[in-house]
N, C-alpha and C positions, 0 to 999 in steps of 0.2 A: 433495285432489288432491295429486299428487306432482309436484316439478319438480326440475331439475337444472341448475346453473350451474357452469361452469368457473372454477377460480381457480388460483394457483400459491403456492408456499411456498419456503423456503430451507432448505438443509442446508449450513451453512457458505457457500460461494459457488457451491453447486450448486443449481439449482431442479429442482423436481418438481411435477408436476400434481396439484391437489387438486379435487375434485368436491363442491360444496356441494349436498346433498340436502336438499330441504325437504318435509315431509310434514305436512298439515293436516287433522285429523280433528275430529268432534264430540266434545265432552267439556268438562271442566272447563278454564277458560281457564289455560294454562301453555305456557312456552317451555322445551324442553329442548335443550341443545347437548351432543352427544357427538362422539367422535372424537378423544379426548385433547387437549381445548384448554387452554391457560393461562388466567390470571386475565384478561387483556386481552380474550381471546376471549368469555369468559364473560360478561363486561360489555357485549359487543356487542349482546345483545337490548335493553338500555335505549337504547343509542344508536339501533339500527335504529328501534325503535318510535317514538321522537321524530322521527327523520328522515322515516320514512314519513308520519307525520301531517302533520308541517310542510311537506312536499312536496305536500299536497294529495290524498294516497290515504287509502283507508280501512284502519284496522287494528282489525278487529273481534277482540275477545278469543276466542280458540280454543285448542284444543291443538295445539301448534307442535311438531314434532321437527325439528332441524337436525342433520345429520350430515355430518361432515367426512372424506371418504373419500380415501386409506386410512385406516382407524380405527386402525392399529397405530403410527403416527408421531406424534411430539408436535408440536403445532402452536402457534406463537407469535406475539404481535403483534396488530394490529388491522387487518391488510390484507384480512381476509375480510368487512368490514362491508358493503362494496357488493355483494358476491356474495351475501351473506345476505339484503339487502334485496330485491334483484332476485329471488331464489328465492322469497321470500315473496309478492311482487307477482304472480309467474307461477303460483304454486300457488292464489293467490286470483283469478286470471283477470283481474287488473287491468293486466297486461303480458304481452307475449310471445303474444297471441291476435288473431285476425282478427275481423271484424264479426260472424262466426257463432260466435264463442267457441271456434274450433279453434285448437290450439296452432300456433304459427309455429316454424319450425326455425332462425331466425335466432340466437337465443340460444347454440345449440350451436357457433356460428362463433367465438364471442368467448372470450377470457379476461378476467376482470374483476378488477382490483386496487383498492383504496382504502380509506381509512378514513373514516367519515361522521361529520360534526358533528351536533349535535341539529336544526340548521336544514336539513339535507339536503345540506350542502356536502360536497364530496369533498376530503378533506385529503391532504397529501403523506404518503408512507410511505417506509420505508427499503428498500434492495435491489432498486430497479426495474432497474438495468443488469445485474446477474448473472441475474436472472430473466428477463429478455427474451432474453439471449444463450442461456440454457439452452432456453427456449421455442422459439427459432428452430431450436436443434440438434434439438428433439425433434418438429419439422414443425407447430408452432403458426404459423397464418397472421396472426391479428389478436388484438391484445390492448388493452384499454381501462385507461387509468392516470389519476390526478389529473392536473389541469392544471399543477400545481406541479412535477410531474415530466417535463414535456414535453421540457425542454432535454436531459436525460440519454437520454432515448428517441429524440432525432432523430438520433443518431450510431449507431444500430443498423440496419444494413441488412439487406434479405432478410425483413422482417417488417413488416405494417402496424400502427401504433400510434395509437389515437385518445385524445386527451385531453378530459376532461369537467370540468365546473365543480361540477357538483351531481347529484342522484339522478335528476332529470328528465331530463337529457340522456342519461344511461345508459338510462333507460326508452325513449328515443327510439331508441337503437340496437338494443334488444332487439324493438322494434315494427317494425324495418325502415326507418326513417327514414334517408335518405341523409346522409353525413358524410364529410369530408375527413379523410384521415390526417395525422399529423403530418409536415410537410415535413422531408426528410432534409438533413443538413448535414455538410460535411467537417471532420474533427477539426482540420485546420489553421487553421481560422478562428476557434477559441476564443482568448479574450484574457484574460490574467491581468495583475496589476499587476507591475511589475519589482521585482527585489530591491534593498534598500537599500544593502548594502555594495558597494564595488568595490575591486578591488587597486590602482588608481591612487591611492587614498587610504593606502595601506599603505607607511609609510617603511621602507626596508631590507628586511630579511629575504629576500635574494635566494633563498638555498637553500631556505628554507622554501616560498616561492612556487613554486619549480622542482619540489619533492615535491609539491605540492597540484596542481600541472598534470599530473604523472604519475598521481597516484592518479586524478583526474577522466578522464583519457583512457582509463585501463584499468579503471576500477571497483575500484580497490584499496582496502584498508583501511589507515588512516594513524593514528598515533599522535605526538602533539606533545608533547615534555617541555622544560619551560623554566621560568624564575623568574616570579613574579607580574608581571604588567604588559608582558609581552614581546610581546603581540599574538596569543596563541594563539587565543582566542576570536574575535577579528576576523577572524583568517585563515579559521576554520571558518565564520563567517558570509560571507565571501566566496566560499566554494566553491559554493554553488548558481548563481552568476553564470556559472560557467566549465563548469559540467556540460553534456554533450552534449544536443542536442535529443532528446526522447523519439520512439520510432518509433510508429506506430500501434498495433501491439500492445502495447507497453509502456503507453500511455495507457490503453487498454482495461483491462488487467490491474490497473493501479493505481485506475482508477476504480470498478471492481468491489468492491474491498475498501472504499474511502470510501464508497461507495453503501450498501453492507451495514451499515456502521457508523454511518450517519447523519452524517457530517461533510463530505458533498460539497456544494459551493456550488451550489444550485439555480439561480442565476441563469446560470452557466456550463455546468453538467451534465457536464463533463468535466475530468479532470487532464490538463493539457498541459506543466505544469512539474514537475520531478522534486521529490518530497517532501523536505523538511527537518524532521526531527523532533528535538526537543531536550529529553527528559523530565529532570525534576529528580531529584537523586541521591537523594532519599528515594522514588522510585519502587518499587513492589513488583514481585515476580516476575510476578505475574498480570497487572499493568499493562503489563509489557514483552511477555510472550509472548501474551496474550490468555487468556479463560477466564471464570469467574464461572459463574453459573447457565445462561446463555444461549450459553456457548462463544464470546464476543465476540472478535474480532480485537484484538491489542494493538499497542504502539508499534512493534515490529519488523515487523509487517505494514503498519502505516501508512506505513513508511518504503520500502516495496517499491519497487524501481526508483529509490530516492532516497538519501537519508543520514540516518542515525541518529547524532546527536553526543551524546557523552557528556563533559560538562565535568567536570573535576576526578575523573578515572576511579576513583582509589582510594577516594573517599568512598562510591561506591555499595556496596551489600551485596554481600559476596562471592557469596552464593547467587544474587543477580540476575544478576550477570556471568557466572557459570558457565553459566547457561541459554543464553546466547549462543553457545556453543561449536557445538552441533549445527546451528543456523540459519545460522551462518556458514560451514559446511561444505557444507550440503545446499540452503540456499536456501528451505527450506520449515519451518515449525514445526507439530507435531501437538499440538492442544489435546484432552486426554483427560479426560472427565469421566464420572460414574458413569453418566449417562443417554445420552451421546453422544460421539463421537470425530470431531474436525474438523481438516482439514489446511488451512492457510492459507499463501499464498506469502510469503516473507520472505527475498527477495534484495535485500540493502542494503549500502550502504558504510558501514563502521563508521569513523567519525571520532572521536577521543578526544584530550583533552588531560590533562595531570597536571604537578604541581611534582615536582622530582626529589628531595625530601625535606619533611619535616612544615612546616619553616619557609620552604622554597620557594628558598632560595639556595645550595643545594650546588652547586659548581662555578661560581659567579658570580664575575666578574672585578671587580664593583663593590661586592658586600655579602658580609659575612662570614656563614657558615652556623653555627647555633648548635646543630646536632643532633649527637647521638652516632652513632657508627657502628651501634650496636643500633638505635637510633631509624630511621636511614635504611633499615636491612635491613628492619625491621618494617614500615615504610611501603611499600617496594617489594613486599614479600611479599603484600600485599593483592591483587595481580594475579598469578594463577597463570600458571605457563610455558605451559600448553597453549593459554590464551588469548592471550598475547602470540605465540605461535607462528603464530597465525592471522592476525596482523596484518602485512601486507606491508611497509610503510614505518616506520620508527621514526626520528624527526628531532628534533633538538635546536633549539629556538627561542631564539636569543641575546637577550639584551637591547638594545635600540635605544639607540644612543649619541644625545647631544644635538644632535651636528653634524648627524646624520641627519634628526632630528625637525624641526631649525629650517632645513634647507636650502631655499633659494628657487630650485632649479634644475628647477622644473616637476614636474608629476605623473608618477608611475610609470606603468609600463604598464597599460593598462586591462583590465577582465575581459573585454570584448568581443574584444580582440585575442588574449587567452590562448584564449578560447573557440573562436575561429576555428581556431587549431590543435589543440585537443581534439577539434572536430568532424571535422577532416581525418584525425586518427587513428583516431577511432571509426568513421569511414567504411570505412577499411581492415580493421577488424576485422568489421564487418557484412558486408562483402563476403567476407572469409575464412570467416566461420561460417553464410553465408546457408542452408545446408542442414541445420544441425544444431541450430538453435533457441537458439544462444548470442549473446549481445550485446556482450561485451567479453572481454578477455583473462583477466580475474580469475576467470572462470567456466570456463576450459579444463578438460577432463579430461586424465587421465593420457596417453590415446591422442593426444589433441590436442597435448599439451606435447611428446611425442616427435615428432610430425609437425612442429610450427611452431616448435620452440624449439632446434633443432639449433645446436650451437655449434662454432665453428672450434677449431683446436688451441690458439691463445692463450687463448680464451674458457673451454675445458677447464681449462686450467692454472691461470688465476685462480680459477674456480669451486672447483676441487679444493684449492687452497691455502686459500681461505677456509673450506671445509668442515671441513678438518683444525684449522685455527688457532682458529677460533670454536666449534668443535664444533656445528656446525648440524644440526638434525634434517632427517629426510626430508622433512617438510612445509615446512620453511623453505627447502630446497633448491629444491622446485618453486615457492614464493613469489618466490625470487630469479629463476628463469627467467621466470615470467610478467611481473614488472617489467622485466626486461630486454627482452622481447617489446614491451612497451608503448613503452619508450625508444626502441627502434629505429622503432616505427611512428610516433612523434612527428618522428623524422628523415626518415621516408619510405624508409626502407631495408627491403630484402626480407629480408636476412640479419641475425642479431644479431653484432655484433662484440665485440672483446675490450673496447673503450671502454663499450659498453651494459652489459656484465656488471660492469664496475668500479663504475660508478654505482650499479647495483642493489644490489652489495654494500655500498656506503657507507650505504644506507638501512636496515641491520640494526644499528643503534648500540646497541642494549641487549643483542644477541648478542655484540657485540664488548666492551662494557663490563663484562660479567660474567666474562670470561675473563682 
């Protein structure tokens, strides 16, 4: 007998339908899996055999052919286990038939996703969120998922999702037994642990904290340069606490990536805090951009809508840093392999720190630099000009004096207070760009810059002078305008004034220092 069960697969972050066709004929006992399955799918026949038997069903050895259609696309993972088991049970008339052994049409109404244990338990799988969103867009009405994936499923509206613990519960659905779908929830109720670092514990560093506030408000990239122990890493770790709240669209975008990669917290099921990724300087190019045999997303995609922090920037391999240039401009990364090409979102804030020289004390007021000019030049040349050009704010983080560290005059301004201003500025940006799909000033296009970053005569004069004196590139010119727009938003100003332009130019310290 022939049966067909609907399932789903992922190509990057896009889902597509897969029909699991099972044909059982008389002949030598053998199970063949066709349709370009990978090793994990080929092993499914052993898992399915044990799961069926241990769930109380008959698995009489026969000639079984399982086809995963469409047969011209590579299938990966263990997500088809449940559909294969149900296909075998329907083909042997142990499920999906009425009391007269006539096939029921119920199975065709569902899409089944899940890995099976040997006992028949349905285990968690990766990529449920993007598959559900794609299925909804393609008109699917009902999807069955493992119970462990129920939390991420409840945030997707417009589609009924049923969570099952084991194979027997899935058979009940195929047999038409009534079941309640997963109850839907609002994204805003998800709770995650608060961040540990707070600006109120950062002594001094007023200009650096101001720059971090601007970066958070506009989504700008920022580079901190300073001597060791000045607080660069702590400032970076404080940044997540002042980042603006995620919108629903941003939360779903980020969750799709984390779900597909298998790093989503199943207890929560959604990402509502902006990611903060800090890969070690030994990280490879593939780990940053994504890739491997399965074209998995990398660190820059995990940081989508959040922060990618690179501590001690010059210590990263030059080749690894250069691959950041295209994602910083386009907000996406294309992972091309021999068998497939996948595009992942990669719109992130780049936050980096570095010393001014190999010993770390060039320009220090309290320590003597032991580096030669050639050593300093060689150290700085590890970071290319095109990459520096894509970083909006360059700030020097000065050493903190003892008087500032030991002062007992209370705590500094808290991250919560700073975040309130950042949220207010970001609200203006969301309103301004509500019809064009842009969330912050840093992502403005050239047409949007011309419309929203008009300068008065004084502002034009200041920017023209800076352009000639510091030799700014066309890209640096647009970055200054975007930063000035963010500073104006923090002030609640409709127009950009000369004061806003002046402050934005101040944050191009590396452009000034090399002239």
